[in-house]
C-alpha positions in Angstrom: 0.7 -0.2 -0.3 1.5 3.2 -0.8 1.3 6.5 1.9 -0.8 8.6 1.6 0.5 12.3 1.3 -0.1 12.8 4.6 2.3 9.7 5.5 4.4 10.8 3.6 5.1 14.4 5.3 5.2 12.4 8.4 7.6 10.4 7.4 10.1 13.2 5.4 10.0 15.5 8.6 11.1 11.7 10.9 13.8 11.5 8.7 14.9 15.4 9.0 14.5 14.9 12.7 16.2 11.7 12.5 19.0 13.6 10.8 19.2 16.7 12.4 19.7 15.3 16.4 22.9 13.0 16.8 25.9 12.5 18.7 26.6 16.2 19.4 23.3 16.7 21.4 24.0 13.6 24.0 24.5 16.3 26.9 20.8 16.3 27.2 20.4 12.6 27.4 21.5 9.7 29.9 23.3 8.1 26.8 26.2 10.0 27.2 27.4 8.2 30.1 28.5 5.0 27.7 30.4 7.0 25.6 32.9 7.2 28.6 33.3 3.4 28.7 35.3 1.4 26.0 34.5 -2.4 27.4 30.8 -3.8 26.1 30.5 -5.2 29.5 30.9 -1.8 31.4 28.9 0.6 28.5 25.8 -2.5 29.7 26.2 -2.5 33.1 26.5 2.1 32.6 23.5 1.2 30.7 21.3 -0.3 33.0 21.9 1.9 36.1 21.6 5.6 33.2 18.2 4.0 32.8 17.4 3.0 35.6 17.4 6.7 36.2 16.0 8.6 33.3 13.4 10.3 35.4 13.0 13.5 36.7 14.8 16.6 35.2 17.6 16.3 32.9 20.4 18.2 35.6 19.6 16.2 38.1 19.8 12.7 36.1 22.8 13.6 34.6 24.4 14.6 38.2 23.0 11.7 40.4 24.1 9.1 37.7 27.1 10.3 37.7 27.5 9.9 41.6 26.2 6.3 41.1 29.2 6.0 38.5 31.6 7.7 40.4 32.7 4.5 43.4 32.6 2.2 40.5 35.4 3.3 38.8 36.8 3.4 35.5 35.8 -0.4 34.9 32.2 -0.5 36.5 31.5 -4.1 35.6 34.8 -5.5 37.4 33.8 -3.7 40.3 30.3 -4.7 41.2 31.7 -8.9 40.7 34.1 -7.7 43.7 31.7 -5.8 46.0 30.4 -8.3 48.7 28.1 -6.3 51.2 25.9 -4.1 48.7 24.5 -2.6 52.5 27.6 -1.5 53.3 28.4 -0.1 50.4 25.4 1.9 50.8 26.4 3.6 54.2 29.9 4.1 52.7 30.5 4.3 49.0 26.3 6.0 48.6 26.0 8.2 51.8 23.6 11.3 51.5 22.3 9.8 47.5 19.1 10.7 47.0 16.8 10.9 43.4 13.7 11.4 43.9 12.3 9.2 45.8 14.7 6.5 45.2 17.4 6.8 48.2 21.2 5.2 48.5 20.1 1.1 49.4 17.4 1.1 46.6 20.3 2.7 44.3 22.3 -1.1 45.7 20.1 -3.0 45.7 20.0 -1.5 41.6 23.7 -2.6 41.3 22.9 -5.9 43.2 20.8 -6.7 40.5 22.6 -6.3 37.8 25.6 -7.7 39.6 23.4 -10.8 40.2 21.7 -10.6 36.3 26.1 -10.9 35.3 26.8 -14.0 38.3 23.4 -15.9 36.7 23.8 -15.9 33.2 27.4 -14.6 32.2 26.2 -11.2 31.1 23.9 -8.9 31.5 23.5 -9.0 27.3 23.1 -12.8 28.2 20.5 -12.5 30.9 18.4 -10.5 28.4 18.5 -12.6 25.4 17.9 -15.5 27.1 14.7 -14.2 27.8 14.0 -13.0 24.0 11.5 -15.0 22.1 12.0 -15.4 18.1 7.6 -15.9 17.9 6.8 -12.8 19.8 5.6 -10.0 18.5 7.7 -7.3 20.5 10.1 -7.4 23.3 7.5 -7.3 25.9 7.6 -10.8 27.4 11.1 -10.5 27.5 10.5 -8.1 29.7 7.9 -10.3 31.7 10.0 -12.8 32.1 13.0 -10.3 33.2 10.9 -9.3 36.0 10.3 -12.6 37.1 13.5 -13.5 36.7 14.8 -10.7 38.9 11.6 -11.3 41.0 13.5 -15.0 42.6 16.6 -13.3 43.0 17.2 -14.0 46.9 17.8 -10.3 48.2 18.8 -10.6 52.1 22.0 -9.8 51.5 20.9 -6.1 51.0 17.2 -6.0 52.2 17.4 -8.7 55.0 14.5 -9.9 53.7 13.9 -12.3 50.4 11.9 -10.5 48.5 11.4 -7.1 47.6 8.2 -5.6 49.9 4.8 -4.3 47.6 5.3 -0.4 46.9 9.0 -0.4 47.8 10.6 2.2 46.0 12.9 -0.3 44.6 10.1 -2.1 42.5 9.6 1.6 40.1 13.1 -0.3 38.5 11.6 -3.3 37.4 7.8 -2.6 35.4 6.4 -5.2 34.2 4.0 -4.5 30.3 1.8 -7.3 31.9 0.6 -4.1 34.4 -0.1 -2.3 32.3 3.2 0.0 32.0 4.5 1.5 29.7 7.8 0.5 30.5 9.4 3.6 29.3 13.1 3.1 31.0 13.4 -0.3 30.3 12.4 0.2 25.9 15.2 2.5 26.8 17.9 0.6 28.1 16.8 -2.1 25.0 16.9 0.4 22.1 20.6 1.2 23.3 22.0 -2.1 23.7 20.3 -3.0 20.4 20.3 -0.9 17.9 23.1 0.2 16.2 24.0 4.0 14.5 25.9 7.1 15.2 23.7 7.0 19.3 23.2 3.5 19.5 25.5 0.8 20.2 24.9 -2.5 19.3 25.5 -4.5 21.9 23.0 -7.9 21.6 22.0 -9.0 18.9 20.5 -11.7 19.2 17.5 -9.7 19.7 16.2 -7.9 16.6 15.3 -3.9 16.3 11.7 -4.8 15.1 10.9 -6.2 17.9 11.5 -3.3 19.9 8.9 -0.7 21.3 9.0 2.5 21.7 10.0 4.1 24.8 6.8 6.2 26.2 6.4 8.4 29.0 4.3 11.6 29.4 6.2 14.2 27.7 7.1 11.8 24.3 3.6 10.8 24.6 2.7 14.7 24.2 5.0 14.5 21.1 3.6 11.5 19.3 0.1 13.1 20.4 0.7 16.0 18.1 1.1 14.9 14.5 -1.4 11.9 15.3 1.4 9.0 16.3 -1.5 8.4 18.7 -4.6 8.9 19.7 -4.3 7.1 22.9 -4.5 9.7 26.3 -2.6 7.7 28.7 0.7 6.6 28.4 0.7 2.7 29.0 2.3 -0.1 27.1 -0.7 -0.4 24.1 -0.1 3.6 23.9 3.7 2.9 23.2 2.7 -0.7 20.9 0.4 2.0 19.2 3.0 4.8 18.5 5.8 2.0 17.3 3.5 0.3 15.3 2.6 4.0 13.6 6.7 4.2 13.1 6.7 1.0 11.7 5.0 2.0 8.7 7.9 4.8 8.2 10.8 1.5 8.7 9.0 -1.6 9.3 13.1 -3.1 10.9 14.2 -0.5 12.9 10.9 1.7 14.1 12.0 3.2 17.3 15.2 4.4 15.5 12.9 8.1 15.6 12.8 8.1 19.4 15.6 9.7 20.6 15.2 12.3 18.0 11.3 13.1 18.6 12.0 13.5 22.3 14.9 16.4 21.8 11.2 18.2 20.7 10.5 17.3 23.8 13.7 17.6 25.9 14.7 20.9 24.6 11.4 23.0 24.9 9.9 23.2 21.2 7.3 21.0 22.0 5.5 21.5 25.4 2.6 20.5 27.6 0.6 24.2 27.5 0.5 24.0 23.2 0.4 28.2 22.9 4.2 28.0 25.2 5.4 25.5 22.4 8.0 26.9 19.9 6.1 25.4 16.8 7.7 27.6 14.3 11.1 26.4 15.3 10.6 22.6 15.1 11.0 20.2 12.1 8.2 18.3 12.1 5.5 21.3 11.5 4.4 21.0 8.1 2.9 17.1 9.3 2.0 18.3 13.3 -1.8 19.6 12.9 -1.9 21.3 16.7 1.1 23.0 15.3 -0.2 24.4 11.8 -2.9 25.6 13.8 -1.8 26.9 16.3 0.6 29.7 14.3 -1.7 29.9 11.5 -1.2 29.0 7.6 0.4 31.9 6.8 3.4 31.8 8.8 3.2 28.8 8.5 4.3 29.4 4.7 6.6 31.9 5.6 8.7 29.6 7.8 9.1 26.6 5.5 11.0 23.3 7.0 14.1 24.5 6.8 13.4 26.4 9.9 14.9 24.7 13.0 16.4 24.9 16.6 19.4 24.5 17.3 20.1 21.1 18.5 21.8 22.3 21.7 19.7 25.0 22.5 17.7 25.2 26.2 16.0 24.4 28.4 16.2 20.7 28.9 12.4 20.1 30.6 11.7 17.7 32.9 11.5 13.2 31.8 8.1 11.9 32.9 8.0 9.5 36.3 5.0 7.7 35.2 6.8 4.3 33.1 
């Protein structure tokens, strides 16, 4: 089926966004931490940590992820393997740590899980790839199996009890799509690990890119709604799946490659929750965005044209949603 003129226009604008927002803008994104390490095993560890804390203000994410990584040194994977007492690590190396509703013990618990995943499977890559099923439509089943496997860990070394209590802040690290969660941070981590281009690292070839799901939180959901990538009103798994399906019409083998660029529109304050505050005239997607066209009017739209856009490093940086 040939795309409609509207779909062709949206595809062209998405491609332009993809070309525009590249590695030079990663200071606005937690993926920047991965570039500081050379080995695959260190990038796997750092990526899991950075994606798990990818909620809240961008500057705060950068500061607090850096705070966790500092005591792990130049080789985080090896350091994790050598930690004998994660409770002591929380008290001494992470003393005073706070990221929104997560404290030092929560951060140490995440490190404990990463270390156990490495120990049990031999590598983080194998821990995730073992949960992949090629017959499944997407990585939803993989995520559920990973969460279920983590739930079987014995947490007494870090918590003094076998299981993470229901409702504990640490549960936020391990969302399950079967419970409706959009699993934004899981999907973000998998994007970094599975895809390969000038941004993502492609460390896990055992998972096909066409099974990935769009990392979706409240800001991304807003950006996706305005050009019609979804009409759903809540940022849940079904919405993430719908956005992915729509993007797959433009790139069926790698639909989530547009994620980073779409997210920049929100991060750089171009597309804001209050439409009247949005800088629609600077947006590369303007021609394909009915909301933006209505706001600035057709005459202004014609005078702007498709080439005017926000410089990639422009502020302000906005907040990433805590919703998953």
